Backbone as CSV, one residue per row, in Angstrom:
resi,resn,N_x,N_y,N_z,CA_x,CA_y,CA_z,C_x,C_y,C_z
1,MET,-13.066,-48.021,-9.833,-13.649,-46.807,-10.405,-12.586,-45.735,-10.525
2,SER,-12.680,-44.933,-11.505,-11.633,-43.950,-11.773,-11.591,-42.891,-10.702
3,SER,-10.422,-42.668,-10.123,-10.271,-41.609,-9.134,-10.319,-40.246,-9.782
4,ASP,-10.018,-40.190,-11.080,-10.048,-38.913,-11.791,-11.463,-38.432,-12.029
5,CYS,-12.406,-39.335,-11.850,-13.800,-38.949,-12.091,-14.210,-37.826,-11.165
6,ASP,-13.655,-37.878,-9.909,-14.008,-36.857,-8.929,-13.489,-35.483,-9.313
7,LYS,-12.522,-35.418,-10.220,-11.910,-34.144,-10.557,-12.667,-33.393,-11.648
8,ILE,-13.657,-34.033,-12.239,-14.418,-33.376,-13.294,-15.587,-32.650,-12.650
9,THR,-15.610,-31.377,-12.718,-16.636,-30.580,-12.060,-17.468,-29.816,-13.064
10,GLN,-18.510,-29.165,-12.543,-19.372,-28.365,-13.405,-18.597,-27.204,-13.997
11,GLU,-17.537,-26.777,-13.281,-16.719,-25.679,-13.781,-16.120,-26.017,-15.137
12,ASP,-15.734,-27.306,-15.286,-15.162,-27.725,-16.563,-16.164,-27.601,-17.678
13,ALA,-17.422,-27.987,-17.386,-18.448,-27.970,-18.415,-18.846,-26.557,-18.794
14,ASP,-18.631,-25.619,-17.842,-19.072,-24.246,-18.077,-17.960,-23.330,-18.561
15,GLU,-16.795,-23.871,-18.867,-15.694,-23.019,-19.300,-16.030,-22.339,-20.621
16,PRO,-15.541,-21.132,-20.825,-15.854,-20.395,-22.058,-15.468,-21.183,-23.288
17,CYS,-16.286,-21.038,-24.317,-16.057,-21.770,-25.556,-14.976,-21.130,-26.411
18,ALA,-14.360,-20.074,-25.912,-13.336,-19.389,-26.702,-12.096,-20.251,-26.854
19,LYS,-11.915,-21.198,-25.891,-10.741,-22.064,-25.951,-11.032,-23.205,-26.910
20,LYS,-10.836,-23.019,-28.179,-11.168,-24.019,-29.179,-9.915,-24.482,-29.906
21,SER,-9.928,-25.748,-30.243,-8.891,-26.253,-31.134,-9.437,-26.204,-32.550
22,SER,-8.559,-26.432,-33.533,-9.010,-26.373,-34.919,-10.013,-27.470,-35.216
23,LEU,-9.921,-28.593,-34.478,-10.853,-29.693,-34.716,-12.247,-29.374,-34.222
24,ASP,-12.317,-28.506,-33.208,-13.613,-28.215,-32.591,-14.518,-27.389,-33.481
25,ILE,-13.964,-26.667,-34.450,-14.783,-25.717,-35.206,-15.111,-26.239,-36.597
26,ILE,-14.754,-27.491,-36.884,-15.055,-28.051,-38.195,-16.527,-28.430,-38.254
27,ASP,-17.210,-28.004,-39.298,-18.609,-28.354,-39.488,-18.688,-29.304,-40.673
28,LYS,-18.892,-30.578,-40.406,-18.879,-31.570,-41.455,-20.219,-31.593,-42.196
29,GLY,-20.136,-31.323,-43.516,-21.307,-31.465,-44.364,-22.470,-30.592,-43.984
30,GLY,-22.216,-29.453,-43.347,-23.301,-28.548,-43.001,-24.106,-28.997,-41.792
31,GLU,-23.684,-30.067,-41.120,-24.413,-30.530,-39.946,-24.096,-29.618,-38.766
32,ASN,-24.811,-29.877,-37.645,-24.551,-29.097,-36.442,-23.112,-29.308,-36.007
33,PRO,-22.409,-28.251,-35.619,-21.004,-28.400,-35.215,-20.905,-29.269,-33.969
34,PRO,-19.798,-30.019,-33.823,-19.630,-30.871,-32.640,-19.484,-30.024,-31.381
35,GLU,-19.693,-30.684,-30.238,-19.572,-29.990,-28.955,-18.160,-29.443,-28.785
36,VAL,-18.075,-28.202,-28.331,-16.778,-27.562,-28.134,-16.253,-27.912,-26.748
37,LEU,-15.041,-28.435,-26.698,-14.418,-28.794,-25.434,-13.171,-27.956,-25.210
38,SER,-12.990,-27.514,-23.986,-11.784,-26.760,-23.657,-10.588,-27.706,-23.616
39,LYS,-9.389,-27.148,-23.699,-8.178,-27.960,-23.645,-8.090,-28.703,-22.316
40,ARG,-8.522,-28.032,-21.271,-8.482,-28.654,-19.949,-9.408,-29.864,-19.893
41,ARG,-10.590,-29.711,-20.473,-11.567,-30.804,-20.487,-11.057,-31.981,-21.322
42,ILE,-10.453,-31.681,-22.475,-9.923,-32.723,-23.351,-8.837,-33.519,-22.635
43,LYS,-7.967,-32.822,-21.882,-6.897,-33.497,-21.151,-7.468,-34.442,-20.096
44,LYS,-8.517,-33.982,-19.421,-9.104,-34.800,-18.362,-9.803,-36.024,-18.935
45,LEU,-10.488,-35.842,-20.057,-11.153,-36.975,-20.695,-10.133,-37.999,-21.184
46,ALA,-9.013,-37.499,-21.736,-7.948,-38.393,-22.193,-7.332,-39.154,-21.016
47,LYS,-7.190,-38.450,-19.902,-6.626,-39.070,-18.708,-7.557,-40.157,-18.168
48,MET,-8.871,-39.886,-18.245,-9.847,-40.866,-17.787,-9.828,-42.116,-18.665
49,GLU,-9.731,-41.910,-19.976,-9.680,-43.052,-20.897,-8.433,-43.904,-20.638
50,LYS,-7.333,-43.227,-20.364,-6.089,-43.932,-20.074,-6.224,-44.737,-18.785
51,TRP,-6.925,-44.150,-17.804,-7.104,-44.838,-16.531,-8.000,-46.065,-16.688
52,GLU,-9.022,-45.981,-17.535,-9.919,-47.117,-17.749,-9.136,-48.326,-18.251
53,VAL,-8.152,-48.087,-19.106,-7.314,-49.173,-19.620,-6.394,-49.688,-18.509
54,ARG,-5.780,-48.755,-17.803,-4.835,-49.108,-16.747,-5.535,-49.812,-15.576
55,LYS,-6.818,-49.456,-15.331,-7.546,-49.986,-14.184,-7.655,-51.512,-14.241
56,LYS,-7.946,-52.052,-15.433,-8.077,-53.500,-15.581,-6.755,-54.210,-15.323
57,ILE,-5.679,-53.603,-15.820,-4.351,-54.194,-15.596,-4.000,-54.157,-14.111
58,LYS,-4.290,-53.020,-13.477,-3.983,-52.859,-12.061,-4.787,-53.836,-11.211
59,ARG,-6.054,-54.014,-11.563,-6.906,-54.937,-10.812,-6.372,-56.365,-10.898
60,GLN,-5.905,-56.749,-12.098,-5.344,-58.080,-12.272,-4.065,-58.245,-11.453
61,GLU,-3.243,-57.183,-11.408,-2.021,-57.227,-10.617,-2.338,-57.371,-9.126
62,GLU,-3.395,-56.662,-8.664,-3.782,-56.740,-7.256,-4.290,-58.137,-6.904
63,ARG,-5.060,-58.736,-7.821,-5.551,-60.095,-7.580,-4.401,-61.095,-7.482
64,GLU,-3.417,-60.922,-8.357,-2.268,-61.815,-8.336,-1.474,-61.634,-7.042
65,LYS,-1.361,-60.405,-6.584,-0.652,-60.110,-5.345,-1.358,-60.746,-4.152
66,LEU,-2.705,-60.656,-4.125,-3.478,-61.258,-3.037,-3.364,-62.780,-3.061
67,ARG,-3.361,-63.354,-4.273,-3.250,-64.806,-4.407,-1.925,-65.308,-3.822
68,LYS,-0.842,-64.596,-4.129,0.467,-64.968,-3.607,0.524,-64.803,-2.089
69,LYS,-0.124,-63.755,-1.613,-0.131,-63.493,-0.164,-0.872,-64.607,0.578
70,ARG,-2.001,-65.069,-0.007,-2.754,-66.157,0.614,-1.947,-67.456,0.615
71,GLN,-1.239,-67.704,-0.480,-0.414,-68.904,-0.559,0.694,-68.883,0.484
72,GLU,1.330,-67.715,0.656,2.409,-67.583,1.649,1.878,-67.790,3.069
73,ALA,0.657,-67.237,3.322,0.051,-67.404,4.650,-0.293,-68.863,4.906
74,LEU,-0.754,-69.553,3.869,-1.107,-70.966,3.999,0.130,-71.811,4.306
75,LEU,1.244,-71.522,3.606,2.487,-72.259,3.837,3.062,-71.980,5.215
76,ALA,2.806,-70.763,5.720,3.317,-70.396,7.039,2.404,-70.864,8.160
77,GLY,1.272,-71.466,7.805,0.343,-71.978,8.812,-0.465,-70.899,9.494
78,ILE,-0.606,-69.745,8.851,-1.387,-68.644,9.426,-2.855,-68.850,9.083
79,GLU,-3.686,-68.836,10.108,-5.119,-69.076,9.914,-5.803,-67.830,9.368
80,ARG,-6.718,-68.019,8.433,-7.475,-66.901,7.851,-8.431,-66.325,8.892
81,THR,-8.447,-65.001,9.026,-9.328,-64.344,10.009,-10.552,-63.704,9.363
82,THR,-10.548,-63.608,8.049,-11.692,-63.031,7.346,-12.234,-64.048,6.355
83,PRO,-13.545,-63.976,6.041,-14.110,-64.933,5.098,-13.477,-64.793,3.725
84,SER,-13.333,-65.904,3.037,-12.724,-65.884,1.718,-13.677,-65.287,0.700
85,ARG,-13.118,-64.895,-0.432,-13.921,-64.355,-1.523,-14.946,-65.388,-1.983
86,LYS,-14.525,-66.661,-2.008,-15.415,-67.730,-2.428,-16.573,-67.888,-1.452
87,ALA,-16.276,-67.785,-0.148,-17.326,-67.916,0.867,-18.313,-66.761,0.786
88,LEU,-17.808,-65.560,0.507,-18.680,-64.391,0.418,-19.678,-64.514,-0.727
89,LYS,-19.279,-65.177,-1.800,-20.173,-65.325,-2.952,-21.404,-66.151,-2.605
90,HIS,-21.282,-67.008,-1.579,-22.413,-67.846,-1.176,-23.254,-67.186,-0.089
91,ASN,-22.832,-66.012,0.357,-23.566,-65.294,1.397,-24.609,-64.390,0.732
92,LEU,-25.716,-64.954,0.307,-26.699,-64.249,-0.508,-27.817,-63.639,0.336
93,THR,-28.325,-62.507,-0.146,-29.430,-61.854,0.560,-30.695,-62.699,0.515
94,SER,-30.830,-63.527,-0.527,-32.023,-64.375,-0.646,-32.087,-65.427,0.461
95,ASP,-30.913,-65.749,1.041,-30.862,-66.728,2.132,-30.763,-66.054,3.499
96,SER,-30.768,-64.733,3.507,-30.555,-63.994,4.753,-31.815,-63.966,5.620
97,PRO,-31.651,-64.088,6.935,-32.800,-63.986,7.842,-33.208,-62.547,8.139
98,CYS,-32.511,-61.590,7.533,-32.810,-60.170,7.805,-34.271,-59.869,7.492
99,PRO,-35.023,-59.265,8.432,-36.473,-59.082,8.257,-36.881,-57.846,7.466
100,ILE,-35.927,-56.967,7.130,-36.275,-55.746,6.405,-35.576,-55.725,5.047
101,SER,-35.966,-54.764,4.218,-35.279,-54.523,2.951,-34.909,-53.042,2.886
102,VAL,-33.919,-52.727,2.071,-33.501,-51.335,1.872,-33.395,-51.072,0.378
103,ALA,-33.919,-49.928,-0.046,-33.808,-49.528,-1.452,-33.175,-48.147,-1.520
104,VAL,-32.306,-47.959,-2.498,-31.722,-46.643,-2.753,-32.450,-46.062,-3.964
105,ASP,-33.117,-44.943,-3.756,-33.854,-44.274,-4.831,-32.869,-43.471,-5.671
106,LEU,-32.663,-43.899,-6.918,-31.668,-43.258,-7.794,-32.317,-42.369,-8.852
107,ASP,-33.492,-41.880,-8.550,-34.224,-41.047,-9.506,-33.811,-39.577,-9.402
108,PHE,-32.493,-39.337,-9.258,-32.000,-37.967,-9.106,-30.882,-37.670,-10.099
109,ASP,-30.898,-38.377,-11.192,-29.813,-38.291,-12.171,-29.569,-36.861,-12.645
110,ASP,-30.640,-36.093,-12.828,-30.522,-34.753,-13.408,-30.236,-33.669,-12.370
111,LEU,-30.150,-34.048,-11.091,-29.982,-33.053,-10.028,-28.559,-32.999,-9.479
112,MET,-27.656,-33.757,-10.096,-26.279,-33.792,-9.607,-25.295,-33.443,-10.710
113,ILE,-24.234,-32.765,-10.333,-23.152,-32.515,-11.279,-22.334,-33.805,-11.415
114,ASP,-21.460,-33.869,-12.413,-20.703,-35.089,-12.679,-19.903,-35.563,-11.458
115,LYS,-19.315,-34.630,-10.756,-18.512,-34.969,-9.580,-19.352,-35.685,-8.529
116,ASP,-20.577,-35.217,-8.311,-21.435,-35.817,-7.298,-22.040,-37.132,-7.767
117,VAL,-22.231,-37.284,-9.078,-22.675,-38.574,-9.616,-21.636,-39.643,-9.286
118,CYS,-20.350,-39.307,-9.481,-19.267,-40.243,-9.167,-19.246,-40.579,-7.676
119,LYS,-19.468,-39.591,-6.836,-19.499,-39.830,-5.398,-20.670,-40.733,-5.032
120,CYS,-21.803,-40.511,-5.676,-22.993,-41.332,-5.437,-22.698,-42.800,-5.744
121,VAL,-22.074,-43.057,-6.886,-21.772,-44.435,-7.284,-20.744,-45.058,-6.337
122,LYS,-19.786,-44.277,-5.869,-18.816,-44.786,-4.899,-19.516,-45.208,-3.611
123,GLN,-20.521,-44.451,-3.217,-21.274,-44.795,-2.008,-22.111,-46.054,-2.214
124,LEU,-22.625,-46.248,-3.435,-23.348,-47.481,-3.753,-22.407,-48.680,-3.666
125,LEU,-21.188,-48.493,-4.154,-20.182,-49.558,-4.089,-19.852,-49.893,-2.641
126,ARG,-19.767,-48.864,-1.805,-19.495,-49.071,-0.381,-20.641,-49.839,0.281
127,ILE,-21.879,-49.495,-0.074,-23.048,-50.190,0.465,-22.992,-51.671,0.116
128,TYR,-22.728,-51.939,-1.151,-22.667,-53.330,-1.613,-21.588,-54.106,-0.867
129,THR,-20.411,-53.493,-0.705,-19.294,-54.152,-0.038,-19.609,-54.455,1.421
130,VAL,-20.131,-53.463,2.134,-20.450,-53.638,3.560,-21.539,-54.702,3.729
131,ASN,-22.537,-54.656,2.872,-23.645,-55.614,2.977,-23.169,-57.036,2.706
132,ARG,-22.275,-57.175,1.731,-21.792,-58.494,1.356,-20.980,-59.135,2.464
133,ARG,-20.339,-58.314,3.274,-19.497,-58.831,4.356,-20.284,-59.140,5.630
134,SER,-21.568,-58.834,5.618,-22.392,-59.098,6.798,-22.853,-60.555,6.813
135,GLU,-22.975,-61.114,8.017,-23.474,-62.478,8.142,-24.955,-62.551,7.782
136,SER,-25.671,-61.441,7.983,-27.098,-61.386,7.633,-27.335,-60.162,6.755
137,PRO,-26.920,-60.222,5.483,-27.052,-59.050,4.602,-28.507,-58.654,4.393
138,ILE,-28.711,-57.362,4.221,-30.051,-56.832,3.983,-30.403,-56.988,2.499
139,PRO,-31.591,-57.523,2.168,-32.031,-57.516,0.769,-32.000,-56.085,0.227
140,LEU,-31.210,-55.867,-0.820,-30.894,-54.519,-1.282,-31.405,-54.283,-2.695
141,TYR,-31.967,-53.080,-2.908,-32.522,-52.691,-4.204,-31.967,-51.333,-4.620
142,PHE,-31.721,-51.162,-5.912,-31.456,-49.854,-6.512,-32.630,-49.581,-7.449
143,THR,-33.429,-48.585,-7.150,-34.620,-48.303,-7.964,-34.511,-46.938,-8.646
144,GLY,-35.347,-46.742,-9.677,-35.396,-45.448,-10.355,-34.169,-45.144,-11.192
145,LEU,-33.361,-46.160,-11.489,-32.161,-45.940,-12.297,-32.568,-45.601,-13.728
146,LYS,-32.008,-44.541,-14.269,-32.314,-44.141,-15.651,-31.368,-44.883,-16.606
147,GLU,-31.959,-45.647,-17.509,-31.148,-46.420,-18.439,-30.308,-45.495,-19.303
148,GLU,-29.003,-45.756,-19.327,-28.019,-44.946,-20.038,-27.918,-43.517,-19.486
149,GLY,-28.439,-43.305,-18.291,-28.253,-42.020,-17.616,-26.847,-41.950,-17.035
150,ARG,-26.514,-40.835,-16.384,-25.145,-40.651,-15.898,-24.791,-41.618,-14.772
151,ILE,-25.753,-41.895,-13.867,-25.482,-42.855,-12.793,-25.264,-44.242,-13.388
152,HIS,-26.115,-44.597,-14.350,-26.011,-45.899,-14.997,-24.655,-46.049,-15.697
153,LYS,-24.253,-45.039,-16.448,-22.990,-45.101,-17.182,-21.792,-45.180,-16.233
154,THR,-21.891,-44.490,-15.087,-20.797,-44.538,-14.114,-20.740,-45.909,-13.450
155,LEU,-21.903,-46.497,-13.193,-21.955,-47.849,-12.642,-21.294,-48.853,-13.577
156,GLN,-21.478,-48.639,-14.887,-20.956,-49.569,-15.882,-19.436,-49.610,-15.914
157,ARG,-18.782,-48.619,-15.311,-17.324,-48.631,-15.244,-16.809,-49.681,-14.269
158,ASN,-17.716,-50.207,-13.435,-17.346,-51.260,-12.497,-17.646,-52.610,-13.134
159,ASP,-16.598,-53.281,-13.554,-16.773,-54.572,-14.222,-17.556,-55.536,-13.338
160,GLY,-18.599,-56.134,-13.903,-19.351,-57.152,-13.190,-20.406,-56.624,-12.242
161,TYR,-20.718,-55.316,-12.292,-21.726,-54.792,-11.366,-23.084,-55.464,-11.591
162,GLN,-23.302,-55.963,-12.821,-24.566,-56.648,-13.124,-24.713,-57.926,-12.305
163,ASN,-23.605,-58.443,-11.803,-23.635,-59.686,-11.017,-23.707,-59.426,-9.517
164,TRP,-23.796,-58.164,-9.119,-23.907,-57.857,-7.696,-25.175,-58.486,-7.131
165,ASP,-25.130,-58.810,-5.850,-26.311,-59.352,-5.167,-27.234,-58.188,-4.783
166,VAL,-27.694,-57.509,-5.817,-28.568,-56.342,-5.664,-29.648,-56.415,-6.750
167,THR,-30.882,-56.100,-6.391,-31.947,-56.033,-7.396,-31.966,-54.630,-7.977
168,ILE,-31.656,-54.504,-9.261,-31.607,-53.204,-9.930,-32.855,-53.029,-10.780
169,SER,-33.564,-51.928,-10.564,-34.813,-51.679,-11.286,-34.803,-50.286,-11.891
170,TYR,-35.334,-50.177,-13.112,-35.479,-48.881,-13.771,-36.830,-48.249,-13.422
171,ASN,-37.612,-48.931,-12.616,-38.927,-48.430,-12.211,-38.838,-47.634,-10.913
172,ASN,-39.811,-46.779,-10.704,-39.922,-46.018,-9.464,-40.217,-46.969,-8.307
173,PHE,-39.784,-46.597,-7.104,-39.949,-47.492,-5.952,-41.409,-47.844,-5.684
174,LEU,-42.347,-46.968,-6.039,-43.766,-47.268,-5.837,-44.251,-48.381,-6.766
175,GLU,-43.535,-48.581,-7.866,-43.887,-49.657,-8.792,-43.239,-50.976,-8.393
176,VAL,-42.325,-50.914,-7.431,-41.595,-52.114,-7.017,-42.115,-52.666,-5.693
177,PHE,-42.530,-51.765,-4.789,-42.927,-52.185,-3.445,-44.367,-51.800,-3.129
178,ASP,-44.905,-52.481,-2.111,-46.231,-52.164,-1.591,-46.165,-50.814,-0.872
179,LYS,-46.995,-49.888,-1.288,-46.973,-48.528,-0.741,-47.136,-48.503,0.780
180,ASP,-47.919,-49.435,1.309,-48.183,-49.468,2.751,-47.001,-50.014,3.548
181,LYS,-45.985,-50.534,2.845,-44.835,-51.112,3.529,-43.555,-50.312,3.284
182,ILE,-43.731,-49.036,2.908,-42.584,-48.182,2.579,-42.377,-47.126,3.662
183,VAL,-41.130,-46.909,4.034,-40.754,-45.779,4.892,-39.606,-45.053,4.201
184,TYR,-39.849,-43.812,3.804,-38.816,-43.017,3.122,-38.015,-42.268,4.188
185,LEU,-36.709,-42.482,4.216,-35.854,-41.858,5.227,-35.412,-40.476,4.773
186,THR,-35.640,-39.497,5.621,-35.236,-38.127,5.328,-34.972,-37.393,6.634
187,SER,-33.882,-36.665,6.688,-33.514,-35.946,7.914,-34.462,-34.795,8.209
188,ASP,-35.319,-34.442,7.239,-36.262,-33.337,7.431,-37.582,-33.783,8.054
189,SER,-37.743,-35.082,8.271,-38.985,-35.599,8.836,-39.058,-35.320,10.330
190,ASP,-40.279,-35.140,10.830,-40.502,-34.983,12.269,-40.683,-36.333,12.952
191,ASN,-40.855,-37.393,12.172,-41.057,-38.729,12.727,-39.714,-39.392,12.996
192,VAL,-39.545,-39.891,14.209,-38.289,-40.539,14.592,-38.421,-42.042,14.388
193,LEU,-37.434,-42.626,13.730,-37.424,-44.070,13.494,-36.873,-44.764,14.739
194,ASP,-37.775,-45.282,15.560,-37.364,-45.942,16.801,-37.096,-47.428,16.596
195,VAL,-37.918,-48.060,15.749,-37.843,-49.501,15.557,-37.902,-49.823,14.070
196,LEU,-37.110,-50.808,13.641,-37.189,-51.303,12.271,-38.262,-52.386,12.228
197,GLU,-39.296,-52.151,11.448,-40.434,-53.072,11.417,-40.226,-54.164,10.373
198,ASP,-40.543,-55.384,10.752,-40.399,-56.523,9.857,-41.229,-56.341,8.592
199,SER,-40.664,-56.775,7.470,-41.321,-56.767,6.151,-41.449,-55.375,5.542
200,TYR,-40.854,-54.370,6.182,-40.910,-53.013,5.622,-39.679,-52.750,4.750
201,VAL,-39.865,-51.811,3.823,-38.778,-51.382,2.941,-38.400,-49.955,3.314
202,TYR,-37.147,-49.732,3.605,-36.672,-48.407,3.989,-35.927,-47.793,2.803
203,ILE,-36.434,-46.649,2.346,-35.906,-45.996,1.145,-34.881,-44.938,1.541
204,ILE,-33.706,-44.992,0.915,-32.675,-43.973,1.099,-32.579,-43.174,-0.198
205,GLY,-32.649,-41.870,-0.112,-32.512,-41.026,-1.304,-31.084,-41.064,-1.825
206,GLY,-30.908,-41.508,-3.068,-29.574,-41.618,-3.653,-29.121,-40.302,-4.254
207,LEU,-28.982,-39.304,-3.407,-28.670,-37.943,-3.871,-27.470,-37.393,-3.127
208,VAL,-26.464,-36.946,-3.866,-25.311,-36.251,-3.285,-25.404,-34.812,-3.759
209,ASP,-25.798,-33.922,-2.879,-26.043,-32.535,-3.310,-25.539,-31.512,-2.302
210,HIS,-24.900,-31.985,-1.215,-24.363,-31.072,-0.193,-25.460,-30.167,0.360
211,ASN,-26.656,-30.753,0.492,-27.816,-30.095,1.098,-28.374,-28.939,0.275
212,SER,-28.063,-28.882,-1.013,-28.614,-27.814,-1.855,-30.067,-28.085,-2.229
213,GLN,-30.482,-29.363,-2.117,-31.866,-29.733,-2.425,-32.603,-30.044,-1.117
214,LYS,-32.576,-29.112,-0.201,-33.161,-29.319,1.117,-34.654,-29.610,1.002
215,ASN,-35.121,-30.554,1.812,-36.526,-30.980,1.886,-37.005,-31.769,0.670
216,LEU,-36.112,-32.076,-0.272,-36.546,-32.760,-1.496,-37.094,-34.155,-1.195
217,CYS,-36.346,-34.954,-0.432,-36.807,-36.310,-0.113,-38.076,-36.282,0.731
218,TYR,-38.154,-35.315,1.626,-39.372,-35.147,2.436,-40.564,-34.827,1.547
219,LYS,-40.356,-33.971,0.555,-41.427,-33.594,-0.368,-41.860,-34.787,-1.225
220,ILE,-40.879,-35.598,-1.663,-41.207,-36.787,-2.457,-42.111,-37.722,-1.653
221,ALA,-41.753,-37.927,-0.383,-42.537,-38.834,0.468,-43.951,-38.306,0.702
222,THR,-44.066,-37.015,1.015,-45.391,-36.458,1.299,-46.248,-36.370,0.038
223,ASP,-45.642,-35.993,-1.085,-46.400,-35.893,-2.337,-46.935,-37.246,-2.785
224,ARG,-46.189,-38.308,-2.487,-46.604,-39.646,-2.934,-47.326,-40.430,-1.847
225,GLY,-47.523,-39.781,-0.730,-48.341,-40.382,0.314,-47.739,-41.594,0.982
226,VAL,-46.405,-41.602,1.160,-45.769,-42.723,1.853,-45.229,-42.249,3.197
227,ARG,-45.061,-43.174,4.096,-44.525,-42.842,5.418,-43.096,-42.327,5.287
228,HIS,-42.733,-41.441,6.196,-41.360,-40.934,6.209,-40.875,-40.854,7.647
229,ALA,-39.570,-40.896,7.811,-38.985,-40.855,9.153,-37.520,-40.474,9.048
230,ARG,-36.957,-40.081,10.167,-35.522,-39.779,10.237,-34.876,-40.712,11.246
231,LEU,-33.575,-40.929,11.077,-32.841,-41.742,12.033,-32.765,-41.023,13.383
232,PRO,-32.748,-41.749,14.484,-32.736,-41.113,15.816,-31.346,-40.611,16.209
233,LEU,-30.818,-39.699,15.420,-29.472,-39.185,15.702,-29.475,-38.280,16.925
234,ASN,-30.319,-37.271,16.902,-30.334,-36.292,18.003,-30.736,-36.915,19.333
235,GLU,-31.447,-38.031,19.263,-31.895,-38.696,20.487,-30.795,-39.536,21.129
236,ASN,-29.740,-39.821,20.364,-28.707,-40.725,20.873,-27.310,-40.133,20.924
237,VAL,-27.017,-39.191,20.043,-25.670,-38.613,20.023,-25.734,-37.096,19.850
238,VAL,-24.643,-36.468,20.201,-24.481,-35.031,19.966,-23.479,-34.874,18.828
239,ILE,-23.897,-34.205,17.762,-23.051,-34.050,16.580,-22.736,-32.576,16.362
240,LYS,-21.448,-32.283,16.158,-21.038,-30.894,15.965,-21.422,-30.365,14.590
241,THR,-21.404,-31.248,13.591,-21.692,-30.830,12.222,-23.163,-31.079,11.898
242,ARG,-23.542,-30.845,10.635,-24.926,-31.085,10.223,-25.231,-32.580,10.271
243,THR,-26.505,-32.905,10.439,-26.905,-34.296,10.636,-27.327,-34.984,9.335
244,VAL,-27.025,-34.376,8.183,-27.310,-35.024,6.906,-26.159,-35.987,6.611
245,LEU,-26.479,-37.269,6.536,-25.454,-38.298,6.362,-25.357,-38.750,4.909
246,THR,-24.261,-39.406,4.580,-24.093,-39.964,3.238,-24.999,-41.185,3.085
247,ILE,-25.186,-41.612,1.839,-26.031,-42.768,1.552,-25.506,-43.997,2.281
248,ASN,-24.191,-44.237,2.196,-23.628,-45.442,2.798,-23.658,-45.409,4.324
249,HIS,-23.559,-44.223,4.928,-23.641,-44.146,6.388,-25.041,-44.508,6.876
250,VAL,-26.063,-44.016,6.179,-27.443,-44.349,6.556,-27.648,-45.859,6.451
251,PHE,-27.197,-46.426,5.327,-27.380,-47.863,5.137,-26.661,-48.665,6.220
252,GLU,-25.426,-48.284,6.515,-24.649,-49.071,7.476,-25.236,-48.987,8.881
253,ILE,-25.804,-47.850,9.238,-26.476,-47.744,10.548,-27.654,-48.717,10.606
254,LEU,-28.445,-48.767,9.533,-29.566,-49.717,9.477,-29.051,-51.154,9.581
255,LEU,-27.956,-51.444,8.878,-27.387,-52.795,8.891,-26.960,-53.184,10.298
256,ARG,-26.280,-52.269,11.007,-25.806,-52.578,12.361,-26.979,-52.797,13.320
257,VAL,-28.065,-52.071,13.124,-29.241,-52.266,13.985,-29.855,-53.643,13.728
258,THR,-29.882,-54.073,12.462,-30.402,-55.422,12.171,-29.491,-56.491,12.752
259,GLU,-28.228,-56.132,13.037,-27.289,-57.068,13.656,-27.353,-57.007,15.186
260,LYS,-28.461,-56.442,15.679,-28.781,-56.414,17.118,-28.007,-55.379,17.924
261,LYS,-27.414,-54.400,17.249,-26.817,-53.295,17.992,-27.912,-52.281,18.337
262,THR,-27.694,-51.534,19.408,-28.625,-50.454,19.724,-28.398,-49.308,18.747
263,TRP,-29.353,-48.391,18.665,-29.177,-47.237,17.781,-27.916,-46.469,18.152
264,LYS,-27.700,-46.317,19.453,-26.526,-45.562,19.918,-25.233,-46.238,19.479
265,GLU,-25.159,-47.557,19.669,-23.969,-48.309,19.271,-23.764,-48.263,17.757
266,ALA,-24.869,-48.407,17.012,-24.785,-48.404,15.547,-24.306,-47.063,15.022
267,ILE,-24.875,-45.993,15.550,-24.520,-44.650,15.081,-23.056,-44.335,15.391
268,MET,-22.621,-44.635,16.607,-21.247,-44.327,17.002,-20.226,-45.173,16.243
269,SER,-20.607,-46.392,15.857,-19.671,-47.252,15.141,-19.535,-46.870,13.674
270,VAL,-20.498,-46.114,13.158,-20.519,-45.790,11.729,-20.054,-44.371,11.436
271,LEU,-20.470,-43.405,12.250,-20.161,-42.011,11.953,-18.656,-41.761,11.934
272,PRO,-18.156,-41.042,10.934,-16.722,-40.731,10.874,-16.322,-39.753,11.975
273,MET,-15.058,-39.755,12.343,-14.579,-38.919,13.446,-14.775,-37.435,13.175
274,ARG,-14.776,-37.056,11.878,-14.907,-35.630,11.557,-16.257,-35.070,11.990
275,LYS,-17.235,-35.958,12.200,-18.548,-35.511,12.670,-18.502,-35.069,14.130
276,GLY,-17.463,-35.518,14.832,-17.323,-35.133,16.234,-18.456,-35.620,17.109
277,ALA,-19.026,-36.784,16.788,-20.178,-37.304,17.525,-19.775,-37.795,18.901
278,LYS,-20.595,-37.492,19.890,-20.412,-37.978,21.260,-21.718,-38.547,21.752
279,VAL,-21.611,-39.584,22.597,-22.813,-40.221,23.135,-23.575,-39.223,23.987
280,LYS,-24.872,-39.178,23.763,-25.719,-38.259,24.522,-26.018,-38.873,25.878
281,GLU,-25.692,-38.143,26.901,-25.917,-38.648,28.262,-27.395,-38.630,28.583
282,GLU,-27.854,-39.714,29.213,-29.262,-39.790,29.594,-29.504,-38.930,30.821
283,THR,-30.579,-38.159,30.769,-30.940,-37.311,31.902,-31.948,-38.044,32.767
284,PRO,-31.792,-37.995,34.090,-32.736,-38.682,34.971,-34.121,-38.071,34.845
285,GLU,-35.134,-38.931,34.946,-36.502,-38.438,34.834,-36.860,-37.631,36.076
């Protein structure tokens, strides 16, 4: 995925239209004039297009480099410590004994600026990667995706995403799952998620908004009459920063718990050091 994508912000889109090139002001045949782009925006778009071309070449070079490295290790008699790419392809969620499912609700396309859309897709990629490397991957769904929306278009920059071991749906999560088997995860809920229940689907809000849409996921759950809960963060660790986690952190904590780790172990193994998390000491009764 293009690293330059993160550099395109709402500021670029809101720049004054006074910065026009001669091409921007041409009105062909009396039709509506084309969208006016600033010089800065044009440069960034050109840079992104250049990167899209370079990305495929770079990926091929990286694959060739890895192939040579594996051959050298094989000749040197070094044993592989990680599963091969070929082995990972056979590690399917359909064969997994994992008793729960997880869905990322992507029905927030219009609530994020371009920069945050790119971050959202990067987190989806991280979820897919972490899940694929698990011995018991969680059956994973992306729901509420808007066809040809910004999230969809950003996903399309990842060659082969259609072949991911993920069920992608353009329908709302209520149209995909049994309402009585849904738990919507939100840090604003008063309900603490103590146990992952078999056959339940845990919904993660696919929103990167830096907490500007506070209570939104909680409101979605209550308005649609589905169960909601929050991860037991405060019950297990002390965190210096806010307790709103990224999409991939929430997913990975759930994954580690399905791998028989305790909530405390799962949370501490996933949270980044910048959170300053420390294990909460148990107080005697």
